C-alpha positions as CSV (number, residue, x, y, z in Angstrom):
1,M,14.8,61.1,-34.7
2,V,15.1,57.4,-33.6
3,E,14.0,56.3,-29.6
4,I,16.3,54.4,-27.9
5,K,14.6,51.4,-25.8
6,S,15.5,50.4,-23.5
7,T,16.1,46.6,-21.9
8,L,13.4,46.1,-20.3
9,D,10.8,47.7,-23.6
10,I,13.0,45.2,-25.1
11,I,12.3,42.3,-23.6
12,M,9.3,43.5,-23.2
13,E,8.1,43.1,-27.1
14,K,10.7,40.0,-27.4
15,A,8.3,38.3,-25.0
16,Q,4.6,39.7,-25.7
17,K,5.4,37.5,-29.1
18,L,6.2,34.0,-27.5
19,K,2.9,31.3,-27.1
20,V,3.1,28.3,-24.7
21,S,1.5,25.1,-26.2
22,E,-0.7,22.8,-24.0
23,A,2.6,20.7,-24.3
24,E,4.5,23.0,-22.1
25,K,1.8,24.2,-20.6
26,R,0.2,20.3,-19.4
27,N,4.4,19.7,-18.5
28,F,4.5,22.4,-17.0
29,K,1.6,21.8,-14.9
30,R,2.8,18.2,-14.8
31,R,6.1,19.3,-12.5
32,D,4.4,21.7,-10.4
33,L,2.3,18.1,-9.1
34,E,4.9,16.1,-9.2
35,G,6.6,17.8,-6.8
36,K,3.5,18.7,-3.9
37,I,2.7,15.1,-4.2
38,K,6.5,14.2,-3.4
39,G,6.0,16.4,-0.7
40,L,2.9,14.7,0.8
41,V,4.7,12.0,0.7
42,Q,7.3,12.5,1.9
43,K,5.4,14.2,4.8
44,A,3.3,11.1,5.6
45,L,6.3,8.9,5.0
46,D,8.2,11.8,8.0
47,G,4.8,11.1,9.7
48,I,4.5,15.0,9.9
49,M,1.0,14.6,8.7
50,G,-1.4,12.7,8.8
51,P,-3.3,9.5,6.7
52,E,-6.5,12.1,7.3
53,K,-4.5,14.5,6.1
54,F,-3.0,13.1,3.3
55,H,-6.5,11.6,2.3
56,V,-7.9,15.5,2.1
57,E,-4.8,17.2,-0.1
58,M,-5.4,14.0,-2.0
59,T,-8.6,14.6,-2.5
60,A,-7.8,18.5,-3.6
61,F,-5.5,17.5,-5.8
62,R,-7.3,15.0,-7.8
63,A,-10.3,17.9,-7.8
64,K,-8.1,19.3,-11.0
65,E,-6.6,16.7,-12.4
66,K,-7.7,13.1,-11.8
67,D,-5.9,11.2,-13.6
68,M,-2.5,13.2,-13.8
69,V,-2.1,13.2,-10.0
70,E,-3.7,8.7,-9.6
71,Q,-0.5,8.5,-12.0
72,I,2.2,10.7,-9.9
73,L,1.1,9.6,-7.0
74,K,1.7,6.0,-7.9
75,E,4.4,6.5,-9.8
76,E,6.1,7.7,-6.5
77,I,5.3,5.3,-5.0
78,V,6.6,2.4,-7.0
79,A,9.9,4.3,-7.2
80,R,9.7,4.7,-3.4
81,I,9.0,1.0,-2.8
82,E,12.5,-1.2,-1.1
83,P,12.6,-4.6,-1.0
84,G,13.4,-5.5,2.7
85,A,12.5,-1.9,3.6
86,D,9.2,-0.7,6.0
87,N,6.3,-0.4,3.1
88,E,3.4,0.1,5.3
89,T,2.7,3.7,4.4
90,L,3.3,3.6,1.1
91,V,0.8,0.7,0.9
92,R,-1.8,2.2,2.6
93,I,-1.2,5.5,0.8
94,L,-1.7,3.1,-2.3
95,D,-4.9,1.7,-0.8
96,N,-6.0,6.1,-0.8
97,V,-5.8,5.9,-4.9
98,T,-5.8,1.9,-6.3
99,E,-8.3,-0.1,-3.1
100,P,-8.5,-3.1,-4.9
101,A,-4.2,-3.4,-6.4
102,S,-2.9,-2.6,-1.8
103,G,-3.8,-7.0,-1.7
104,A,-1.8,-7.9,-5.2
105,V,1.5,-5.3,-3.6
106,R,0.9,-6.3,-0.1
107,K,1.3,-10.4,-2.1
108,A,4.0,-9.1,-4.2
109,L,6.0,-6.9,-1.5
110,A,6.0,-10.7,0.8
111,E,6.8,-12.8,-2.1
112,F,10.4,-9.8,-3.1
113,E,11.1,-10.4,0.9
114,K,11.5,-13.8,0.4
115,E,13.9,-13.6,-2.8
116,V,15.2,-10.8,-1.3
117,E,16.2,-13.3,2.1
118,K,17.2,-16.5,-0.1
119,Q,19.9,-13.7,-2.2
120,K,20.9,-12.3,0.6
121,E,22.5,-16.5,2.2
122,S,23.5,-16.7,-1.2
123,S,25.9,-13.9,-1.5
124,R,26.5,-14.1,2.4
125,R,27.8,-17.9,1.5
126,L,30.2,-16.2,-1.4
127,L,31.7,-14.0,0.4
128,L,32.6,-16.1,2.8
129,E,34.0,-18.6,0.8
130,G,35.7,-16.0,-1.0
131,F,37.0,-15.3,3.3
132,K,38.1,-19.3,3.3
133,K,39.9,-19.3,0.5
134,K,41.7,-16.2,1.2
135,G,42.6,-17.7,4.7
136,I,40.2,-15.2,6.3
137,S,37.6,-17.7,8.1
138,G,35.6,-18.2,12.2
139,S,32.6,-16.9,14.0
140,A,33.3,-13.4,14.1
141,V,33.8,-13.4,10.2
142,L,30.4,-11.7,9.1
143,P,30.7,-10.1,5.8
144,N,29.9,-6.8,5.0
145,L,26.8,-6.9,2.6
146,D,26.3,-3.6,1.8
147,A,29.7,-3.0,1.0
148,D,29.7,-5.8,-1.7
149,P,29.1,-4.4,-5.5
150,E,27.7,-8.1,-6.2
151,W,24.8,-7.2,-3.5
152,A,23.8,-4.6,-4.7
153,R,23.7,-4.8,-8.3
154,V,21.7,-8.2,-7.6
155,K,19.7,-6.2,-5.1
156,S,18.9,-3.1,-8.1
157,E,17.7,-6.0,-10.4
158,I,16.2,-7.3,-7.2
159,R,14.3,-3.8,-6.5
160,R,13.4,-3.3,-10.8
161,H,11.8,-6.3,-10.5
162,L,9.8,-6.1,-7.8
163,Q,8.5,-2.4,-9.8
164,E,7.8,-3.9,-12.1
165,E,5.4,-6.5,-10.8
166,I,3.8,-3.2,-8.4
167,R,3.7,-1.1,-12.1
168,K,1.0,-4.9,-13.5
169,V,-0.9,-5.4,-10.6
170,I,-2.1,-1.3,-9.9
């Protein structure tokens, strides 16, 4: 007599045949660490977690996978740095990982802040000139850079260059 297998039995038989490669295991571990590190960085930025607690948590992660943790943390910090924004907490977190690079990061941020201001002023002038050509002028006319697609493109380009520069120094 033929035995009828349940769905669970069939699934269990197939699951036993599956093997996870070392690369897949490493990817799973990396994704898990990325989520945890992103959460820690967000808590630090939100002021929920102080620098001491952050350091303790990162030390625990580093004990397991030092190189991977440091690489993920650096990537996360670089992704969050914004020209013209308050990046002090991110730089302090970076100090936690790469002591000698924080000075170079601060210098790069300062240079890019100047570049952002120059580009902002140039974009404002261009918008005001465009308004004048349309017959719109006066002291109350203030261009909204955030609504200008060209400014968004320029700002994105500046941010990309900043991130590349920071990656070089860390």
